[in-house]
C-alpha positions as CSV (number, residue, x, y, z in Angstrom):
1,X,21.0,-8.4,23.0
2,X,23.9,-9.0,25.2
3,X,24.9,-8.6,29.0
4,X,23.6,-6.4,31.5
5,X,26.5,-5.4,34.0
6,X,26.2,-2.7,37.0
7,X,24.4,0.6,37.2
8,X,26.6,3.5,36.6
9,X,27.7,6.0,39.7
10,X,28.6,8.9,38.3
11,X,26.7,12.5,37.8
12,X,25.8,13.8,34.2
13,X,26.8,17.1,33.2
14,X,24.0,18.6,31.4
15,X,23.7,19.1,27.6
16,X,25.8,20.8,24.6
17,X,25.0,21.6,21.2
18,X,25.6,20.0,18.2
19,X,27.5,22.3,15.7
20,X,31.7,20.9,16.2
21,X,32.8,18.7,14.0
22,X,33.8,16.6,16.7
23,X,32.0,16.3,19.9
24,X,32.7,19.2,22.4
25,X,31.1,20.3,25.6
26,X,28.8,23.2,26.0
27,X,29.7,26.2,27.0
28,X,26.5,27.3,27.9
29,X,25.3,27.1,31.6
30,X,24.3,23.2,32.6
31,X,21.3,24.6,34.7
32,X,19.4,26.5,32.1
33,X,16.1,25.0,32.0
34,X,14.7,23.3,29.1
35,X,12.0,25.9,28.2
36,X,15.4,28.1,27.7
37,X,16.8,25.8,25.0
38,X,16.3,26.6,21.5
39,X,14.2,24.1,19.9
40,X,16.1,22.3,16.9
41,X,15.2,22.4,13.2
42,X,14.9,19.3,10.7
43,X,14.0,19.1,7.3
44,X,12.9,15.8,7.8
45,X,10.2,14.4,10.0
46,X,10.2,10.8,11.2
47,X,7.1,8.5,10.5
48,X,6.4,6.3,13.3
49,X,4.0,4.2,11.4
50,X,6.5,3.3,8.4
51,X,9.1,2.3,11.1
52,X,6.3,0.3,12.9
53,X,5.5,-1.3,9.3
54,X,9.4,-2.1,8.9
55,X,9.3,-4.0,12.1
56,X,6.5,-5.9,10.9
57,X,8.3,-6.9,7.7
58,X,11.0,-8.6,9.7
59,X,8.8,-10.3,11.9
60,X,7.2,-12.2,9.0
61,X,10.5,-14.0,8.3
62,X,9.7,-15.4,11.8
63,X,13.0,-15.4,14.0
64,X,16.4,-14.1,12.4
65,X,18.9,-16.4,14.1
66,X,22.6,-16.5,12.3
67,X,22.5,-18.8,9.8
68,X,19.1,-19.7,9.7
69,X,16.7,-19.3,6.5
70,X,14.8,-16.6,8.4
71,X,17.9,-14.8,8.9
72,X,19.0,-15.0,5.3
73,X,15.7,-14.0,4.0
74,X,15.6,-11.1,6.3
75,X,18.9,-10.1,4.8
76,X,18.1,-10.3,1.5
77,X,14.8,-7.8,2.5
78,X,17.3,-5.3,4.2
79,X,19.6,-5.2,1.2
80,X,17.1,-4.7,-1.1
81,X,15.2,-1.9,0.9
82,X,18.3,-0.1,1.4
83,X,18.8,-0.3,-2.5
84,X,15.3,1.0,-3.0
85,X,15.9,4.1,-0.7
86,X,19.0,5.2,-3.0
87,X,21.8,4.1,-1.1
88,X,25.1,3.4,-2.6
89,X,27.6,0.9,-2.4
90,X,25.0,-1.6,-0.5
91,X,27.5,-4.5,0.4
92,X,27.4,-8.0,2.4
93,X,30.4,-8.9,4.3
94,X,30.2,-12.3,4.4
95,X,32.6,-14.5,6.8
96,X,31.8,-17.4,9.8
97,X,32.1,-16.8,13.3
98,X,32.6,-19.4,16.3
99,X,30.0,-19.1,18.9
100,X,31.0,-19.4,23.0
101,X,29.5,-22.7,22.7
102,X,31.2,-24.1,19.4
103,X,29.0,-23.5,17.0
104,X,30.1,-22.2,13.7
105,X,28.0,-19.7,12.3
106,X,28.0,-18.1,8.9
107,X,27.4,-14.5,9.2
108,X,26.2,-11.7,6.4
109,X,27.1,-7.8,7.7
110,X,25.3,-5.3,5.7
111,X,26.7,-1.9,4.8
112,X,25.0,1.2,2.7
113,X,26.4,4.5,2.4
114,X,24.9,7.9,1.5
115,X,27.0,10.7,-0.1
116,X,29.9,8.4,-0.7
117,X,32.4,10.8,-1.8
118,X,32.0,12.8,1.2
119,X,34.9,12.1,3.5
120,X,33.6,13.5,6.8
121,X,31.2,10.7,7.7
122,X,29.2,9.3,10.6
123,X,28.2,5.8,11.2
124,X,24.7,4.3,12.4
125,X,24.0,0.9,13.2
126,X,21.8,-1.9,14.2
127,X,21.6,-5.6,14.6
128,X,19.1,-7.7,12.6
129,X,19.6,-11.3,14.3
130,X,17.7,-12.4,17.0
131,X,18.7,-15.1,19.9
132,X,18.6,-18.5,19.8
133,X,16.8,-18.9,23.0
134,X,14.4,-17.6,24.6
135,X,16.7,-18.1,28.1
136,X,15.2,-15.2,30.3
137,X,11.5,-16.6,29.9
138,X,9.6,-17.2,33.5
139,X,8.6,-20.3,31.8
140,X,11.0,-23.2,31.4
141,X,9.3,-24.9,28.6
142,X,10.1,-21.7,26.3
143,X,13.6,-21.0,27.0
144,X,15.0,-23.3,24.3
145,X,12.7,-21.4,21.8
146,X,14.4,-18.9,19.5
147,X,13.3,-15.3,20.2
148,X,11.2,-13.4,17.3
149,X,12.7,-10.3,18.3
150,X,10.7,-7.5,17.7
151,X,12.6,-5.1,19.7
152,X,15.7,-7.0,20.3
153,X,16.8,-7.1,16.3
154,X,14.1,-5.9,14.4
155,X,13.4,-1.8,16.4
156,X,16.9,-0.7,15.8
157,X,16.6,-1.9,11.8
158,X,13.5,-0.5,11.6
159,X,14.3,3.2,12.6
160,X,17.3,2.9,10.7
161,X,15.1,1.9,7.4
162,X,12.9,4.8,8.0
163,X,16.1,7.1,8.2
164,X,17.3,5.5,5.0
165,X,14.0,6.8,3.3
166,X,14.6,9.9,4.5
167,X,18.5,10.3,3.4
168,X,17.4,9.6,0.0
169,X,14.5,12.6,0.1
170,X,16.6,14.9,1.7
171,X,20.8,15.2,1.1
172,X,22.5,15.1,4.3
173,X,25.3,17.8,5.4
174,X,27.6,14.7,6.0
175,X,28.0,11.3,4.8
176,X,26.4,8.7,6.4
177,X,26.9,5.0,6.6
178,X,24.6,2.6,7.9
179,X,25.7,-0.8,9.3
180,X,23.4,-3.9,9.9
181,X,25.3,-6.2,12.1
182,X,24.6,-10.4,12.1
183,X,25.6,-12.6,15.3
184,X,25.2,-9.7,18.0
185,X,22.7,-11.9,19.9
186,X,24.5,-15.8,20.3
187,X,26.6,-14.6,23.5
188,X,26.8,-16.2,26.5
189,X,24.0,-15.5,29.1
190,X,26.0,-15.9,32.3
191,X,29.4,-14.8,33.6
192,X,29.3,-11.6,32.1
193,X,32.5,-9.0,32.4
194,X,33.5,-5.6,31.2
195,X,34.4,-7.2,28.2
196,X,32.8,-10.2,27.1
197,X,33.6,-11.2,23.7
198,X,30.8,-13.9,23.3
199,X,28.6,-11.4,21.8
200,X,28.7,-8.7,18.9
201,X,30.5,-11.2,17.1
202,X,29.2,-9.8,13.4
203,X,30.5,-6.3,15.0
204,X,33.8,-7.9,16.2
205,X,34.2,-9.8,12.6
206,X,33.8,-6.3,10.9
207,X,36.1,-4.6,12.9
208,X,38.5,-7.2,11.6
209,X,38.1,-6.2,8.5
210,X,37.2,-2.7,8.4
211,X,36.3,-1.1,5.1
212,X,37.4,2.3,6.3
213,X,41.2,3.3,6.0
214,X,43.0,4.1,9.3
215,X,43.1,8.0,8.5
216,X,39.2,7.8,7.5
217,X,37.5,6.6,10.1
218,X,33.8,7.7,11.0
219,X,33.4,11.0,13.0
220,X,31.6,8.9,15.4
221,X,28.8,6.0,15.5
222,X,25.6,5.7,17.1
223,X,24.0,2.1,17.8
224,X,20.3,1.7,18.2
225,X,19.5,-0.9,20.3
226,X,15.7,-2.0,22.0
227,X,14.3,1.4,21.0
228,X,10.8,-0.2,20.3
229,X,9.8,-0.7,23.7
230,X,6.6,0.4,25.6
231,X,7.3,3.9,26.7
232,X,10.9,3.3,26.5
233,X,13.3,5.3,28.2
234,X,16.8,5.8,27.2
235,X,19.5,6.5,29.9
236,X,23.0,7.2,29.7
237,X,24.6,4.2,29.4
238,X,27.8,3.4,31.2
239,X,30.2,2.5,28.8
240,X,29.0,4.7,26.1
241,X,29.9,7.6,29.2
242,X,32.9,6.2,29.7
243,X,34.6,6.3,26.4
244,X,32.3,9.1,24.4
245,X,30.6,11.1,26.7
246,X,30.9,14.4,24.7
247,X,28.9,12.4,22.2
248,X,26.3,11.3,25.1
249,X,26.3,15.0,25.8
250,X,25.3,16.2,22.2
251,X,23.0,13.3,21.3
252,X,20.8,13.5,24.6
253,X,21.4,17.5,23.7
254,X,19.5,16.9,20.6
255,X,16.9,14.8,22.1
256,X,16.0,17.4,24.6
257,X,15.8,20.1,22.0
258,X,13.9,18.0,19.5
259,X,10.9,17.3,22.5
260,X,12.1,14.2,23.9
261,X,13.8,14.8,27.3
262,X,11.1,12.8,28.5
263,X,12.4,9.8,26.6
264,X,16.5,10.3,26.9
265,X,16.9,10.9,30.3
266,X,20.1,13.0,31.4
267,X,20.6,10.2,33.7
268,X,23.2,7.1,34.3
269,X,21.6,3.6,33.1
270,X,22.9,0.6,33.0
271,X,26.4,-0.8,31.5
272,X,25.9,-2.8,28.6
273,X,27.9,-5.1,26.5
274,X,27.1,-4.1,22.8
275,X,28.7,-3.5,19.4
276,X,29.5,0.1,20.3
277,X,32.5,-1.0,22.8
278,X,34.0,-2.7,20.4
279,X,33.9,-0.2,18.0
280,X,35.1,2.3,20.7
281,X,38.4,-0.1,20.8
282,X,38.8,0.6,17.4
283,X,39.2,4.1,17.3
284,X,35.5,5.1,16.7
285,X,33.7,7.0,19.2
286,X,30.6,5.3,19.9
287,X,27.8,4.9,22.0
288,X,24.5,2.8,22.6
289,X,20.9,4.2,22.5
290,X,19.0,1.8,24.6
291,X,16.8,1.2,27.2
292,X,18.7,-0.1,30.3
293,X,16.7,0.9,32.9
294,X,13.1,0.3,32.5
295,X,10.9,1.1,35.5
296,X,9.4,-2.3,36.4
297,X,12.9,-4.6,35.7
298,X,15.5,-2.0,36.8
299,X,17.5,-3.0,33.4
300,X,16.1,-4.2,30.1
301,X,12.6,-4.2,28.7
302,X,10.4,-7.2,30.4
303,X,10.1,-8.6,27.2
304,X,13.9,-9.1,26.8
305,X,15.1,-12.7,25.7
306,X,11.2,-13.9,26.0
307,X,8.6,-15.3,24.0
308,X,7.1,-11.6,24.6
309,X,9.5,-10.0,22.3
310,X,6.5,-9.3,19.6
311,X,4.7,-7.0,17.4
312,X,2.1,-6.2,19.8
313,X,5.0,-4.9,22.8
314,X,6.3,-2.5,20.4
315,X,5.8,1.1,21.2
316,X,5.6,3.4,17.6
317,X,6.2,6.8,19.8
318,X,9.3,4.9,21.2
319,X,10.6,4.4,18.0
320,X,9.8,7.8,16.9
321,X,11.6,9.4,19.9
322,X,14.9,7.4,18.6
323,X,14.0,8.0,15.0
324,X,13.3,11.9,15.2
325,X,16.7,12.3,17.4
326,X,18.9,10.7,15.0
327,X,17.4,12.9,11.9
328,X,17.9,16.0,14.1
329,X,21.6,14.9,15.0
330,X,22.4,14.3,10.9
331,X,20.8,17.1,9.5
332,X,22.2,19.7,12.3
333,X,25.7,18.4,11.6
334,X,28.1,20.6,10.0
335,X,30.9,19.5,7.6
336,X,34.3,19.6,8.1
337,X,35.9,19.9,5.0
338,X,39.4,18.0,4.2
């Protein structure tokens, strides 16, 4: 994953409800205690062990660098899993992109739908590719090795596969699209700007060939990236707050009301170049659930872009916090009739 930019320096307004058809501000008192908030109800219970097994299955293909055999085999596995979980219109959008170093990369973005007949939709996404280089590894001898990507590449996908399993078992109130993008992590390691286009190549390609009509964009999008770190805490990512603050309010409120206020920290985190930036530019309100303010590093988890991004450093309880929050978000939506 991408470039870490700056620490966000703004105050965070507290929680809001989840019943509107577009994210809207809460009318409640922002100072009320969490104990006074009504706990959310859900028909679906996220299984952390199942999600953990989905991480393991991805790692069995080795690094999933764009254009490699491991990437292709993993893509086939993901397509089959989505179909097994009852997804409709499971398609692979193929194409070719050019990386910052001139490499031409064949890519395959996977998209699947639940309740495709419903006009009112939300989009969930994660990247399944892994970085070609462990360029943040402390050992210089490791820096040209590919990242295995248990957390950065595996965790978000694992959460969405477990979400997909529930969407098949319990009908959601709104349409849900799942997008697993390729070529997210092939970006330039230095010289980050607020809009570094060397990252998220698969998402940029998908937007250029977006399957939605201009008048039928999803209500919003939620990106999951690096959600499996040990005791991961998810702060409010800067660009998410800048471009879709009401949606951040909404999701963090759902997390708190789901019992994960100790994981979803209602304070500003870092600014991250990630897929959500390009979705916001395309007119889809989008936020990033990501560990961007790790206690030991101040930024990403210490395994980021190193040889330590392995299964042993995945925390099932972190997967659960992210996944149950997303499930509760989905099943407490109110469908807008059009």
